[in-house]
KOLDRENDREN-252749 format. One line per 5 residues: their letters; for each residue x, y negated, z of C-alpha. Coordinates in steps of 0.001 Angstrom, whole numbers, padded with zeros to 6 digits. Each point is the difference from the previous one (the first is absolute). Example, Ala and Ser with C-alpha at 12.3 -4.5 7.8 and 13.67 -1.06 7.14 Angstrom:
<sites>
AS) 012300:004500:007800  001370:-003440:-000660
</sites>
This chain:
<sites>
XXXXX) 100807:-079574:110323  000547:-001200:-003551  001461:-003432:-000687  -001299:-002773:-002287  002837:-001521:-002003
XXXXX) -000397:-003122:-002091  002486:000529:-002830  -000044:-002960:-002346  002107:-002318:-002201  000199:-003652:000771
XXXXX) 001680:-003174:-001121  002211:-002114:002213  -002972:-002319:000567  -002286:002859:001117  -002150:000839:-003056
XXXXX) -000759:003517:-001255  -001484:-001163:-003263  -000602:-003111:-002057  -003285:-001845:000341  -001626:002351:-002596
XXXXX) 001299:003174:001666  002953:000581:-002347  003320:001261:001329  002242:000430:-003063  002435:-002612:001141
XXXXX) 001814:002271:002526  003523:000772:-001289  000681:003729:-000290  003462:001469:000827  001120:003527:-000620
XXXXX) 001570:000492:003439  -003147:-001175:001722  -002249:002274:-002149  002244:002980:000833  -000216:-000748:003718
XXXXX) -003751:-000498:000015  -000640:003079:-002216  002117:002061:002426  -001481:-001338:003219  -003619:-000692:-001003
XXXXX) -000684:002117:-003129  -003735:000149:000647  -000324:-003777:-000490  000730:000388:-003723  -003279:000145:-001917
XXXXX) -000793:003400:-001470  000287:-001330:-003611  003679:-000964:000597  001194:002864:002123  001256:002124:-002924
XXXXX) 001856:-002958:-001491  001572:-000665:003449  001078:003670:000333  -002555:000607:002780  -002309:002474:-001652
XXXXX) -000546:002753:002547  001865:-001855:002788  -001767:000433:003320  -001390:-002895:002029  002509:-000969:002700
XXXXX) -001775:-002592:002188  -003616:-000432:-001125  -002849:002153:-001108  -002643:-002748:000057  -000181:-003437:-001702
XXXXX) -002304:-002927:000705  -000477:-002648:-002664  -002071:-003130:-000131  -001922:-000804:-003177  002808:-002247:-001286
XXXXX) 002538:002813:000338  -002272:002533:-001687  -001159:-002250:-002854  003312:-000047:-001993  -000283:003798:-000366
XXXXX) -003627:-000291:-001105  001037:-002654:-002544  002436:002557:-001495  -002716:002658:-000115  001370:001881:003001
XXXXX) -002626:000915:002543  002222:002053:002336  003354:-001808:000289  001436:002223:002753  -001344:003533:-000746
XXXXX) 002668:001452:002333  -001551:-001905:002968  -003377:-000223:001671  -001288:-003341:-001345  -002329:-002592:001549
XXXXX) -001070:-003283:-001530  -001189:-002367:002708  -002397:-002475:-001662  -003431:-001418:000508  -000288:-000982:-003682
XXXXX) 001225:002983:-002019  -003132:002110:000454  000166:003563:-001354  003314:001534:-001103  -000396:002554:-002840
XXXXX) 003114:002042:000873  -000599:002592:002744  003727:-000240:000982  -000553:-003601:001266  -002286:-000661:002906
XXXXX) -001694:-003392:000309  -000029:-001446:003576  -002364:-002876:000419  -000284:000230:003737  002310:-001308:002783
XXXXX) 003575:000656:-001096  001196:000049:003681  -002354:002883:000749  001171:001843:-003149  003661:-000394:001018
XXXXX) -000721:001122:003578  -001771:003116:-001344  002853:000749:-002377  002594:-000449:002693  -001686:002719:002089
XXXXX) 000258:002515:-002768  002988:002267:-000563  002346:-000763:-002833  002669:-002395:-001175  -000173:-003734:000293
XXXXX) -002483:-002445:-001491  001244:-002509:-002563  -001662:-003389:-000192  000709:-000943:-003587  -001654:-003458:000152
XXXXX) -001203:-002542:-000261  000404:-002936:002339  -003621:-000278:001070  -000214:003695:000833  003366:-000171:001841
XXXXX) -001318:-002956:001918  -003075:001884:001126  002174:003020:001012  002829:-001919:001641  -000813:001289:003538
XXXXX) 000205:003610:-001402  003244:-000413:-001959  002763:002038:001701  002818:-000650:-002473  000856:-002528:-002722
XXXXX) 002258:000886:-002928  000474:-003306:-001795  001799:-000237:-003351  001011:-003640:-000014  001089:-001169:-003397
XXXXX) 002119:-003145:-000686  -002881:-001818:-001730  -002084:-003041:001015  -003331:-000425:-001753  -001606:-002817:002031
XXXXX) -003552:001413:-000004  -001719:003316:-000148  -001428:002816:002114  001691:-000042:003466  001441:003049:001690
XXXXX) -002666:-000435:002715  -003225:-001945:-000177  -001403:-000047:003500  -000884:-002237:002913  002710:-000997:002395
XXXXX) 000892:003150:001958  003712:000412:000767  001292:003599:-000152  003573:000739:000963  002200:002494:-001928
XXXXX) 003595:001127:000462  002368:000082:-002980  001255:003627:-000214  001684:000176:-003436  001354:-002332:-002715
XXXXX) 001114:001043:-003501  001397:-002457:-002590  000086:000649:-003765  001801:-001323:-003064  -002966:-002103:-001116
XXXXX) 000096:-001961:003254  -003032:001757:001390  -000094:001222:003583  -002131:002799:001403  -000817:-000786:003606
XXXXX) -001615:002609:002299  -001781:-001149:003123  -001657:001989:002810  -002801:-001353:002126  001150:-000949:003562
</sites>
């Protein structure tokens, strides 16, 4: 059975974006980029893969990506309708309506049912790209967390999870530290 992995960047105080959805405040470090490009090359948007030396590099962990409207919108704002051409793409939203690009499938129904169906299919893992509201609704289905925690506090914004109180336990299985002070933490559901 395929796994659902929530792979996301966060601040120390638990936000994945500022109150308007921006995320340009995360400090980039060359050693961290090298590690992530090596371990998770499919998470680099198609438009940046060549620049990152990933053109033609095979997917290692994921062949499917789920995005909420807020995660998909920045690509649309840049005129990109298919941000991850190298993955099967779903946008989970009740407000986006029709998506003009046939490479991106809108999903306005129950995201839990979508994930359960995708998990039953053959293939690589499923990457939950964001955002916090979608992650909150899918929390019971998340098998793994890969959290890029940056040494930044912003005070307000979009939280990693936006959900009712529902404790879910995870085991820390890997920790990587980088020159920019960021830490990549990997957790597996208990």
